N, CA, C, O and the ligand as a Tripos MOL2 file, in Angstrom:
@<TRIPOS>MOLECULE
protein
  261   259    66     0     0
PROTEIN
NO_CHARGES

@<TRIPOS>ATOM
      1 N         -10.7820  -18.1210   29.1090 N.3       1 MET1
      2 CA         -9.5600  -17.6560   29.6840 C.3       1 MET1
      3 C          -9.7240  -17.3950   31.1440 C.2       1 MET1
      4 O         -10.7080  -16.7140   31.4340 O.2       1 MET1
      5 N          -8.8690  -17.8440   32.2400 N.am      2 GLY2
      6 CA         -8.9440  -17.3060   33.4140 C.3       2 GLY2
      7 C          -8.2990  -15.8550   33.8600 C.2       2 GLY2
      8 O          -7.7170  -15.1660   33.0220 O.2       2 GLY2
      9 N          -8.4070  -15.5280   34.9240 N.am      3 THR3
     10 CA         -7.6230  -14.2260   35.1940 C.3       3 THR3
     11 C          -6.3340  -14.4020   35.7820 C.2       3 THR3
     12 O          -6.2580  -14.9080   36.9010 O.2       3 THR3
     13 N          -5.1890  -14.0020   35.0870 N.am      4 PHE4
     14 CA         -3.7650  -14.2400   35.3470 C.3       4 PHE4
     15 C          -3.3320  -13.2630   36.5220 C.2       4 PHE4
     16 O          -3.5910  -12.0620   36.6040 O.2       4 PHE4
     17 N          -2.7430  -13.9090   37.2540 N.am      5 ASN5
     18 CA         -1.8430  -12.8630   38.2120 C.3       5 ASN5
     19 C          -0.5580  -12.8780   38.2550 C.2       5 ASN5
     20 O          -0.0950  -13.8550   38.8430 O.2       5 ASN5
     21 N           0.2430  -12.0780   37.8070 N.am      6 SER6
     22 CA          1.7090  -12.0530   37.6300 C.3       6 SER6
     23 C           2.4560  -11.8400   38.9240 C.2       6 SER6
     24 O           3.6810  -11.9410   38.9960 O.2       6 SER6
     25 N           1.6310  -11.5240   39.9990 N.am      7 LYS7
     26 CA          2.3560  -11.1090   41.0380 C.3       7 LYS7
     27 C           2.9940  -12.3730   42.0020 C.2       7 LYS7
     28 O           2.3930  -12.6340   43.0450 O.2       7 LYS7
     29 N           4.0420  -13.0410   41.6920 N.am      8 ASN8
     30 CA          4.5360  -14.0570   42.1940 C.3       8 ASN8
     31 C           3.7510  -15.3060   42.5060 C.2       8 ASN8
     32 O           4.0280  -16.0650   43.4340 O.2       8 ASN8
     33 N           2.7230  -15.4680   41.6370 N.am      9 GLU9
     34 CA          1.8030  -16.6350   41.6510 C.3       9 GLU9
     35 C           2.1620  -17.4680   40.4360 C.2       9 GLU9
     36 O           2.5620  -16.8930   39.4240 O.2       9 GLU9
     37 N           2.0310  -18.9250   40.4760 N.am     10 ASN10
     38 CA          2.2550  -19.7370   39.5080 C.3      10 ASN10
     39 C           1.0540  -19.7610   38.4260 C.2      10 ASN10
     40 O          -0.0650  -19.7460   38.9390 O.2      10 ASN10
     41 N           1.0950  -19.7940   37.1300 N.am     11 ALA11
     42 CA          0.2340  -20.0090   36.0870 C.3      11 ALA11
     43 C           0.7100  -21.0620   35.1930 C.2      11 ALA11
     44 O           1.8800  -21.4340   35.0980 O.2      11 ALA11
     45 N          -0.3290  -21.5280   34.5210 N.am     12 ASP12
     46 CA         -0.0270  -22.4230   33.4910 C.3      12 ASP12
     47 C           0.2800  -21.8950   32.1620 C.2      12 ASP12
     48 O           0.2860  -22.6320   31.1760 O.2      12 ASP12
     49 N           0.5520  -20.5650   32.0960 N.am     13 ALA13
     50 CA          1.1250  -19.9000   31.0250 C.3      13 ALA13
     51 C           2.1620  -18.8630   31.4640 C.2      13 ALA13
     52 O           2.2330  -18.4260   32.6120 O.2      13 ALA13
     53 N           2.9700  -18.5040   30.4400 N.am     14 ILE14
     54 CA          4.0710  -17.4070   30.9190 C.3      14 ILE14
     55 C           3.3650  -16.0710   30.7160 C.2      14 ILE14
     56 O           2.9670  -15.6970   29.6120 O.2      14 ILE14
     57 N           3.2310  -15.3580   31.8660 N.am     15 VAL15
     58 CA          2.7410  -14.1200   31.8550 C.3      15 VAL15
     59 C           3.7180  -12.9830   32.1030 C.2      15 VAL15
     60 O           4.2330  -12.9650   33.2210 O.2      15 VAL15
     61 N           4.0010  -12.1860   31.3800 N.am     16 CYS16
     62 CA          4.9640  -11.0490   31.3230 C.3      16 CYS16
     63 C           4.4130  -10.3740   32.8480 C.2      16 CYS16
     64 O           3.2370  -10.2490   33.1890 O.2      16 CYS16
     65 N           5.6610   -9.9830   33.6460 N.am     17 PRO17
     66 CA          5.4620   -9.2950   34.7720 C.3      17 PRO17
     67 C           5.5180   -7.8120   34.5550 C.2      17 PRO17
     68 O           5.5140   -7.0110   35.4890 O.2      17 PRO17
     69 N           5.5720   -7.4580   33.2330 N.am     18 HIS18
     70 CA          5.7530   -6.1000   32.9140 C.3      18 HIS18
     71 C           4.2520   -5.5610   32.3860 C.2      18 HIS18
     72 O           3.6630   -4.5870   32.8540 O.2      18 HIS18
     73 N           3.8170   -6.3470   31.3990 N.am     19 CYS19
     74 CA          2.5750   -5.8990   31.0240 C.3      19 CYS19
     75 C           1.4420   -6.9450   31.0340 C.2      19 CYS19
     76 O           0.3490   -6.7550   30.5010 O.2      19 CYS19
     77 N           1.7480   -7.8990   31.5910 N.am     20 GLU20
     78 CA          0.8990   -9.1020   31.8180 C.3      20 GLU20
     79 C           0.3730   -9.7880   30.5410 C.2      20 GLU20
     80 O          -0.6880  -10.4110   30.4900 O.2      20 GLU20
     81 N           1.2090   -9.6120   29.5400 N.am     21 ASN21
     82 CA          0.7830  -10.3040   28.1500 C.3      21 ASN21
     83 C           1.0830  -11.7580   28.4640 C.2      21 ASN21
     84 O           2.0890  -12.1710   29.0410 O.2      21 ASN21
     85 N           0.0400  -12.4950   27.9890 N.am     22 VAL22
     86 CA          0.1450  -13.9040   28.1830 C.3      22 VAL22
     87 C           0.7830  -14.7090   26.9300 C.2      22 VAL22
     88 O           0.2440  -14.7120   25.8230 O.2      22 VAL22
     89 N           1.9970  -15.3970   27.2250 N.am     23 HIS23
     90 CA          2.6820  -16.0750   26.0600 C.3      23 HIS23
     91 C           2.3170  -17.4190   26.1580 C.2      23 HIS23
     92 O           2.8400  -18.1410   27.0070 O.2      23 HIS23
     93 N           1.2690  -17.9280   25.1900 N.am     24 GLY24
     94 CA          1.0500  -19.4560   25.1560 C.3      24 GLY24
     95 C           2.0610  -20.3740   24.7180 C.2      24 GLY24
     96 O           2.2720  -21.4990   25.1720 O.2      24 GLY24
     97 N           2.7800  -19.6750   23.6150 N.am     25 ASN25
     98 CA          3.8600  -20.5670   23.0230 C.3      25 ASN25
     99 C           5.3150  -20.6990   23.4620 C.2      25 ASN25
    100 O           6.2170  -20.0310   22.9540 O.2      25 ASN25
    101 N           5.4830  -21.5380   24.3690 N.am     26 TYR26
    102 CA          6.9040  -21.4260   25.1250 C.3      26 TYR26
    103 C           7.7260  -22.6890   24.9260 C.2      26 TYR26
    104 O           8.7080  -22.9670   25.6130 O.2      26 TYR26
    105 N           7.2220  -23.4780   23.8750 N.am     27 ASP27
    106 CA          7.9860  -24.6050   23.4790 C.3      27 ASP27
    107 C           9.4080  -24.2640   23.1700 C.2      27 ASP27
    108 O          10.3320  -24.8730   23.7100 O.2      27 ASP27
    109 N           9.5840  -23.3650   22.3690 N.am     28 GLU28
    110 CA         11.0280  -23.0140   22.1250 C.3      28 GLU28
    111 C          12.0580  -22.6270   23.0860 C.2      28 GLU28
    112 O          13.2270  -22.3700   22.7990 O.2      28 GLU28
    113 N          11.4330  -22.6010   24.4720 N.am     29 TYR29
    114 CA         12.3270  -22.0260   25.2400 C.3      29 TYR29
    115 C          12.6930  -23.1740   26.1460 C.2      29 TYR29
    116 O          13.6930  -23.2000   26.8630 O.2      29 TYR29
    117 N          11.7200  -24.1880   26.0370 N.am     30 LEU30
    118 CA         12.2540  -25.6050   26.8660 C.3      30 LEU30
    119 C          12.8970  -26.6660   26.2200 C.2      30 LEU30
    120 O          12.5070  -27.0520   25.1180 O.2      30 LEU30
    121 N          13.8600  -27.1800   26.8100 N.am     31 GLU31
    122 CA         14.4560  -28.3780   26.3280 C.3      31 GLU31
    123 C          13.7110  -29.6990   26.4260 C.2      31 GLU31
    124 O          13.2000  -29.9610   27.5150 O.2      31 GLU31
    125 N          13.6030  -30.4300   25.5820 N.am     32 VAL32
    126 CA         12.8520  -31.7160   25.5970 C.3      32 VAL32
    127 C          13.5810  -32.5160   26.9210 C.2      32 VAL32
    128 O          14.7910  -32.7330   26.9820 O.2      32 VAL32
    129 N          12.7200  -32.8580   27.8300 N.am     33 GLY33
    130 CA         13.1430  -33.6850   28.9320 C.3      33 GLY33
    131 C          13.2690  -32.8640   30.0940 C.2      33 GLY33
    132 O          13.4660  -33.3850   31.1920 O.2      33 GLY33
    133 N          13.1650  -31.5140   29.9390 N.am     34 ASP34
    134 CA         13.4480  -30.6760   31.1960 C.3      34 ASP34
    135 C          12.1170  -30.8650   32.0140 C.2      34 ASP34
    136 O          10.9790  -30.7450   31.5600 O.2      34 ASP34
    137 N          12.4580  -31.1710   33.2580 N.am     35 MET35
    138 CA         11.4500  -30.9040   34.1790 C.3      35 MET35
    139 C          11.2880  -29.6740   34.9920 C.2      35 MET35
    140 O          10.2070  -29.2770   35.4250 O.2      35 MET35
    141 N          12.4420  -29.0950   35.1700 N.am     36 SER36
    142 CA         12.3500  -27.5830   35.8010 C.3      36 SER36
    143 C          13.5980  -26.9320   35.1430 C.2      36 SER36
    144 O          14.4850  -27.4840   34.4930 O.2      36 SER36
    145 N          13.4590  -25.7130   35.4490 N.am     37 GLY37
    146 CA         14.6080  -24.8040   35.3110 C.3      37 GLY37
    147 C          14.0500  -23.3890   35.2440 C.2      37 GLY37
    148 O          12.9710  -23.0690   35.7420 O.2      37 GLY37
    149 N          14.9530  -22.4790   34.5220 N.am     38 GLU38
    150 CA         14.8520  -21.2640   34.4360 C.3      38 GLU38
    151 C          15.2740  -20.5450   33.1760 C.2      38 GLU38
    152 O          16.3520  -21.0150   32.8120 O.2      38 GLU38
    153 N          14.8540  -19.5970   32.3700 N.am     39 PHE39
    154 CA         15.2070  -18.9210   31.4330 C.3      39 PHE39
    155 C          14.8300  -17.6460   31.5400 C.2      39 PHE39
    156 O          14.0450  -17.3270   32.4330 O.2      39 PHE39
    157 N          15.3510  -16.6760   30.6090 N.am     40 GLU40
    158 CA         14.9760  -15.4420   30.3450 C.3      40 GLU40
    159 C          14.2850  -15.2730   28.9920 C.2      40 GLU40
    160 O          14.6460  -15.9890   28.0580 O.2      40 GLU40
    161 N          13.5250  -14.5690   28.8640 N.am     41 MET41
    162 CA         12.8450  -14.1960   27.4100 C.3      41 MET41
    163 C          12.4730  -12.8520   27.3630 C.2      41 MET41
    164 O          12.4180  -12.1070   28.3410 O.2      41 MET41
    165 N          12.1800  -12.5110   26.0340 N.am     42 GLU42
    166 CA         11.6490  -11.1040   25.6740 C.3      42 GLU42
    167 C          10.0300  -11.0370   25.4840 C.2      42 GLU42
    168 O           9.4130  -11.8600   24.8080 O.2      42 GLU42
    169 N           9.5030  -10.0820   26.0870 N.am     43 CYS43
    170 CA          8.1090  -10.2060   26.0030 C.3      43 CYS43
    171 C           7.7520   -9.4840   24.6160 C.2      43 CYS43
    172 O           8.0140   -8.2950   24.4380 O.2      43 CYS43
    173 N           7.1150  -10.3170   23.6140 N.am     44 VAL44
    174 CA          6.7360  -10.0950   22.3250 C.3      44 VAL44
    175 C           5.8520   -8.7130   22.2570 C.2      44 VAL44
    176 O           5.8930   -7.9720   21.2740 O.2      44 VAL44
    177 N           5.0470   -8.4540   23.4170 N.am     45 LYS45
    178 CA          4.4460   -7.2910   23.2690 C.3      45 LYS45
    179 C           4.9820   -5.9730   23.8990 C.2      45 LYS45
    180 O           4.8100   -4.9160   23.2920 O.2      45 LYS45
    181 N           5.5470   -5.9980   24.9520 N.am     46 CYS46
    182 CA          6.1780   -4.6820   25.4600 C.3      46 CYS46
    183 C           7.8380   -4.6610   25.3210 C.2      46 CYS46
    184 O           8.4700   -3.6460   25.6140 O.2      46 CYS46
    185 N           8.5000   -5.9040   24.8350 N.am     47 GLY47
    186 CA          9.6590   -5.9440   24.6200 C.3      47 GLY47
    187 C          10.7400   -5.8620   25.6780 C.2      47 GLY47
    188 O          11.9350   -5.7020   25.4320 O.2      47 GLY47
    189 N          10.1400   -6.0020   27.0150 N.am     48 GLU48
    190 CA         10.8670   -5.9040   28.1890 C.3      48 GLU48
    191 C          11.5600   -7.4810   28.3820 C.2      48 GLU48
    192 O          11.0200   -8.4500   27.8470 O.2      48 GLU48
    193 N          12.6530   -7.6040   29.0990 N.am     49 ASN49
    194 CA         13.2510   -8.9990   29.3760 C.3      49 ASN49
    195 C          12.5030   -9.3560   30.7800 C.2      49 ASN49
    196 O          12.0480   -8.5600   31.6020 O.2      49 ASN49
    197 N          12.5060  -10.5970   30.8140 N.am     50 PHE50
    198 CA         12.1110  -11.0970   32.1950 C.3      50 PHE50
    199 C          12.4040  -12.5780   32.4790 C.2      50 PHE50
    200 O          12.5450  -13.3220   31.5090 O.2      50 PHE50
    201 N          12.4930  -13.0050   33.5590 N.am     51 LYS51
    202 CA         13.1320  -14.4610   33.8820 C.3      51 LYS51
    203 C          11.8390  -15.1870   34.4230 C.2      51 LYS51
    204 O          10.9700  -14.7030   35.1490 O.2      51 LYS51
    205 N          11.9210  -16.5820   33.8500 N.am     52 VAL52
    206 CA         10.8780  -17.3910   33.9450 C.3      52 VAL52
    207 C          11.4180  -18.6710   34.5810 C.2      52 VAL52
    208 O          12.2080  -19.3820   33.9600 O.2      52 VAL52
    209 N          10.9660  -18.9990   35.9200 N.am     53 ASP53
    210 CA         11.1480  -20.1230   36.7020 C.3      53 ASP53
    211 C          10.0890  -21.1200   36.2220 C.2      53 ASP53
    212 O           8.9690  -20.6310   36.0780 O.2      53 ASP53
    213 N          10.2590  -22.7680   35.8740 N.am     54 PHE54
    214 CA          9.2940  -23.1560   35.5930 C.3      54 PHE54
    215 C           9.5440  -24.5970   36.1640 C.2      54 PHE54
    216 O          10.6890  -24.9510   36.4460 O.2      54 PHE54
    217 N           8.5280  -25.3720   36.3220 N.am     55 TYR55
    218 CA          8.5300  -26.9200   36.6660 C.3      55 TYR55
    219 C           7.5150  -27.7030   36.1330 C.2      55 TYR55
    220 O           6.4070  -27.1780   36.0210 O.2      55 TYR55
    221 N           7.6940  -29.0190   35.7330 N.am     56 SER56
    222 CA          6.5730  -29.7770   35.2510 C.3      56 SER56
    223 C           5.9120  -30.6850   36.2710 C.2      56 SER56
    224 O           6.5820  -31.2380   37.1430 O.2      56 SER56
    225 N           4.8980  -30.8030   36.1900 N.am     57 VAL57
    226 CA          3.8780  -31.6990   36.9620 C.3      57 VAL57
    227 C           3.4870  -32.9460   36.2180 C.2      57 VAL57
    228 O           2.8340  -32.8280   35.1810 O.2      57 VAL57
    229 N           3.8670  -34.2370   36.7050 N.am     58 VAL58
    230 CA          3.2550  -35.3470   35.9450 C.3      58 VAL58
    231 C           2.1100  -35.9370   36.5450 C.2      58 VAL58
    232 O           2.1190  -36.1230   37.7620 O.2      58 VAL58
    233 N           1.1380  -36.2510   35.8680 N.am     59 TRP59
    234 CA         -0.0370  -36.6750   36.3140 C.3      59 TRP59
    235 C          -0.0300  -38.2900   35.9950 C.2      59 TRP59
    236 O           0.5730  -38.7320   35.0170 O.2      59 TRP59
    237 N          -0.6130  -38.9650   36.7300 N.am     60 PHE60
    238 CA         -0.9420  -40.4340   36.5170 C.3      60 PHE60
    239 C          -2.1960  -40.8250   36.5390 C.2      60 PHE60
    240 O          -3.0290  -40.2680   37.2540 O.2      60 PHE60
    241 N          -2.4700  -41.8300   35.7560 N.am     61 LYS61
    242 CA         -3.9810  -42.4260   35.8440 C.3      61 LYS61
    243 C          -3.7410  -43.8050   35.4800 C.2      61 LYS61
    244 O          -3.0240  -44.1790   34.5520 O.2      61 LYS61
    245 N          -4.3590  -44.4940   36.2380 N.am     62 THR62
    246 CA         -4.4580  -45.9760   36.1550 C.3      62 THR62
    247 C          -5.7820  -46.7200   35.7380 C.2      62 THR62
    248 O          -6.8870  -46.2940   36.0750 O.2      62 THR62
    249 N          -5.6050  -47.8400   34.9950 N.am     63 GLU63
    250 CA         -6.7500  -48.4090   34.7860 C.3      63 GLU63
    251 C          -6.4030  -49.8990   34.8180 C.2      63 GLU63
    252 O          -5.2070  -50.1900   34.7980 O.2      63 GLU63
    253 N          -7.3700  -50.9310   34.8700 N.am     64 LYS64
    254 CA         -7.1360  -52.3370   34.7630 C.3      64 LYS64
    255 C          -6.7450  -52.6410   33.3130 C.2      64 LYS64
    256 O          -7.3600  -52.2090   32.3380 O.2      64 LYS64
    257 N          -5.6640  -53.4260   33.2680 N.am     65 ALA65
    258 CA         -5.0340  -53.7460   31.8920 C.3      65 ALA65
    259 C          -5.7520  -54.9870   31.4220 C.2      65 ALA65
    260 O          -5.4650  -55.4930   30.3380 O.2      65 ALA65
    261 ZN          5.3900   -7.3260   28.2940 Zn       66 ZN66
@<TRIPOS>BOND
     1     1     2 1
     2     2     3 1
     3     3     4 2
     4     3     5 am
     5     5     6 1
     6     6     7 1
     7     7     8 2
     8     7     9 am
     9     9    10 1
    10    10    11 1
    11    11    12 2
    12    11    13 am
    13    13    14 1
    14    14    15 1
    15    15    16 2
    16    15    17 am
    17    17    18 1
    18    18    19 1
    19    19    20 2
    20    19    21 am
    21    21    22 1
    22    22    23 1
    23    23    24 2
    24    23    25 am
    25    25    26 1
    26    26    27 1
    27    27    28 2
    28    27    29 am
    29    29    30 1
    30    30    31 1
    31    31    32 2
    32    31    33 am
    33    33    34 1
    34    34    35 1
    35    35    36 2
    36    35    37 am
    37    37    38 1
    38    38    39 1
    39    39    40 2
    40    39    41 am
    41    41    42 1
    42    42    43 1
    43    43    44 2
    44    43    45 am
    45    45    46 1
    46    46    47 1
    47    47    48 2
    48    47    49 am
    49    49    50 1
    50    50    51 1
    51    51    52 2
    52    51    53 am
    53    53    54 1
    54    54    55 1
    55    55    56 2
    56    55    57 am
    57    57    58 1
    58    58    59 1
    59    59    60 2
    60    59    61 am
    61    61    62 1
    62    62    63 1
    63    63    64 2
    64    63    65 am
    65    65    66 1
    66    66    67 1
    67    67    68 2
    68    67    69 am
    69    69    70 1
    70    70    71 1
    71    71    72 2
    72    71    73 am
    73    73    74 1
    74    74    75 1
    75    75    76 2
    76    75    77 am
    77    77    78 1
    78    78    79 1
    79    79    80 2
    80    79    81 am
    81    81    82 1
    82    82    83 1
    83    83    84 2
    84    83    85 am
    85    85    86 1
    86    86    87 1
    87    87    88 2
    88    87    89 am
    89    89    90 1
    90    90    91 1
    91    91    92 2
    92    91    93 am
    93    93    94 1
    94    94    95 1
    95    95    96 2
    96    95    97 am
    97    97    98 1
    98    98    99 1
    99    99   100 2
   100    99   101 am
   101   101   102 1
   102   102   103 1
   103   103   104 2
   104   103   105 am
   105   105   106 1
   106   106   107 1
   107   107   108 2
   108   107   109 am
   109   109   110 1
   110   110   111 1
   111   111   112 2
   112   111   113 am
   113   113   114 1
   114   114   115 1
   115   115   116 2
   116   115   117 am
   117   117   118 1
   118   118   119 1
   119   119   120 2
   120   119   121 am
   121   121   122 1
   122   122   123 1
   123   123   124 2
   124   123   125 am
   125   125   126 1
   126   126   127 1
   127   127   128 2
   128   127   129 am
   129   129   130 1
   130   130   131 1
   131   131   132 2
   132   131   133 am
   133   133   134 1
   134   134   135 1
   135   135   136 2
   136   135   137 am
   137   137   138 1
   138   138   139 1
   139   139   140 2
   140   139   141 am
   141   141   142 1
   142   142   143 1
   143   143   144 2
   144   143   145 am
   145   145   146 1
   146   146   147 1
   147   147   148 2
   148   147   149 am
   149   149   150 1
   150   150   151 1
   151   151   152 2
   152   151   153 am
   153   153   154 1
   154   154   155 1
   155   155   156 2
   156   155   157 am
   157   157   158 1
   158   158   159 1
   159   159   160 2
   160   159   161 am
   161   161   162 1
   162   162   163 1
   163   163   164 2
   164   163   165 am
   165   165   166 1
   166   166   167 1
   167   167   168 2
   168   167   169 am
   169   169   170 1
   170   170   171 1
   171   171   172 2
   172   171   173 am
   173   173   174 1
   174   174   175 1
   175   175   176 2
   176   175   177 am
   177   177   178 1
   178   178   179 1
   179   179   180 2
   180   179   181 am
   181   181   182 1
   182   182   183 1
   183   183   184 2
   184   183   185 am
   185   185   186 1
   186   186   187 1
   187   187   188 2
   188   187   189 am
   189   189   190 1
   190   190   191 1
   191   191   192 2
   192   191   193 am
   193   193   194 1
   194   194   195 1
   195   195   196 2
   196   195   197 am
   197   197   198 1
   198   198   199 1
   199   199   200 2
   200   199   201 am
   201   201   202 1
   202   202   203 1
   203   203   204 2
   204   203   205 am
   205   205   206 1
   206   206   207 1
   207   207   208 2
   208   207   209 am
   209   209   210 1
   210   210   211 1
   211   211   212 2
   212   211   213 am
   213   213   214 1
   214   214   215 1
   215   215   216 2
   216   215   217 am
   217   217   218 1
   218   218   219 1
   219   219   220 2
   220   219   221 am
   221   221   222 1
   222   222   223 1
   223   223   224 2
   224   223   225 am
   225   225   226 1
   226   226   227 1
   227   227   228 2
   228   227   229 am
   229   229   230 1
   230   230   231 1
   231   231   232 2
   232   231   233 am
   233   233   234 1
   234   234   235 1
   235   235   236 2
   236   235   237 am
   237   237   238 1
   238   238   239 1
   239   239   240 2
   240   239   241 am
   241   241   242 1
   242   242   243 1
   243   243   244 2
   244   243   245 am
   245   245   246 1
   246   246   247 1
   247   247   248 2
   248   247   249 am
   249   249   250 1
   250   250   251 1
   251   251   252 2
   252   251   253 am
   253   253   254 1
   254   254   255 1
   255   255   256 2
   256   255   257 am
   257   257   258 1
   258   258   259 1
   259   259   260 2
@<TRIPOS>SUBSTRUCTURE
     1 MET1         2 RESIDUE 1 A MET
     2 GLY2         6 RESIDUE 1 A GLY
     3 THR3        10 RESIDUE 1 A THR
     4 PHE4        14 RESIDUE 1 A PHE
     5 ASN5        18 RESIDUE 1 A ASN
     6 SER6        22 RESIDUE 1 A SER
     7 LYS7        26 RESIDUE 1 A LYS
     8 ASN8        30 RESIDUE 1 A ASN
     9 GLU9        34 RESIDUE 1 A GLU
    10 ASN10       38 RESIDUE 1 A ASN
    11 ALA11       42 RESIDUE 1 A ALA
    12 ASP12       46 RESIDUE 1 A ASP
    13 ALA13       50 RESIDUE 1 A ALA
    14 ILE14       54 RESIDUE 1 A ILE
    15 VAL15       58 RESIDUE 1 A VAL
    16 CYS16       62 RESIDUE 1 A CYS
    17 PRO17       66 RESIDUE 1 A PRO
    18 HIS18       70 RESIDUE 1 A HIS
    19 CYS19       74 RESIDUE 1 A CYS
    20 GLU20       78 RESIDUE 1 A GLU
    21 ASN21       82 RESIDUE 1 A ASN
    22 VAL22       86 RESIDUE 1 A VAL
    23 HIS23       90 RESIDUE 1 A HIS
    24 GLY24       94 RESIDUE 1 A GLY
    25 ASN25       98 RESIDUE 1 A ASN
    26 TYR26      102 RESIDUE 1 A TYR
    27 ASP27      106 RESIDUE 1 A ASP
    28 GLU28      110 RESIDUE 1 A GLU
    29 TYR29      114 RESIDUE 1 A TYR
    30 LEU30      118 RESIDUE 1 A LEU
    31 GLU31      122 RESIDUE 1 A GLU
    32 VAL32      126 RESIDUE 1 A VAL
    33 GLY33      130 RESIDUE 1 A GLY
    34 ASP34      134 RESIDUE 1 A ASP
    35 MET35      138 RESIDUE 1 A MET
    36 SER36      142 RESIDUE 1 A SER
    37 GLY37      146 RESIDUE 1 A GLY
    38 GLU38      150 RESIDUE 1 A GLU
    39 PHE39      154 RESIDUE 1 A PHE
    40 GLU40      158 RESIDUE 1 A GLU
    41 MET41      162 RESIDUE 1 A MET
    42 GLU42      166 RESIDUE 1 A GLU
    43 CYS43      170 RESIDUE 1 A CYS
    44 VAL44      174 RESIDUE 1 A VAL
    45 LYS45      178 RESIDUE 1 A LYS
    46 CYS46      182 RESIDUE 1 A CYS
    47 GLY47      186 RESIDUE 1 A GLY
    48 GLU48      190 RESIDUE 1 A GLU
    49 ASN49      194 RESIDUE 1 A ASN
    50 PHE50      198 RESIDUE 1 A PHE
    51 LYS51      202 RESIDUE 1 A LYS
    52 VAL52      206 RESIDUE 1 A VAL
    53 ASP53      210 RESIDUE 1 A ASP
    54 PHE54      214 RESIDUE 1 A PHE
    55 TYR55      218 RESIDUE 1 A TYR
    56 SER56      222 RESIDUE 1 A SER
    57 VAL57      226 RESIDUE 1 A VAL
    58 VAL58      230 RESIDUE 1 A VAL
    59 TRP59      234 RESIDUE 1 A TRP
    60 PHE60      238 RESIDUE 1 A PHE
    61 LYS61      242 RESIDUE 1 A LYS
    62 THR62      246 RESIDUE 1 A THR
    63 GLU63      250 RESIDUE 1 A GLU
    64 LYS64      254 RESIDUE 1 A LYS
    65 ALA65      258 RESIDUE 1 A ALA
    66 ZN66       261 GROUP 0 **** ****
């Protein structure tokens, strides 16, 4: 595990801005096919609501067919 910084920096997990609890399971909040958007969720640890902005990054790798 790396060190997460909730102070307006991007991370590859949802970090609660209140208590810095890391929410690894965010599938239920995302619509299939969404590339970006925002939603609100409640921290399972401290119970505070917070807003999440997200975007997806698509990686490509090619090889000879
Ligand atoms: Zn929290």
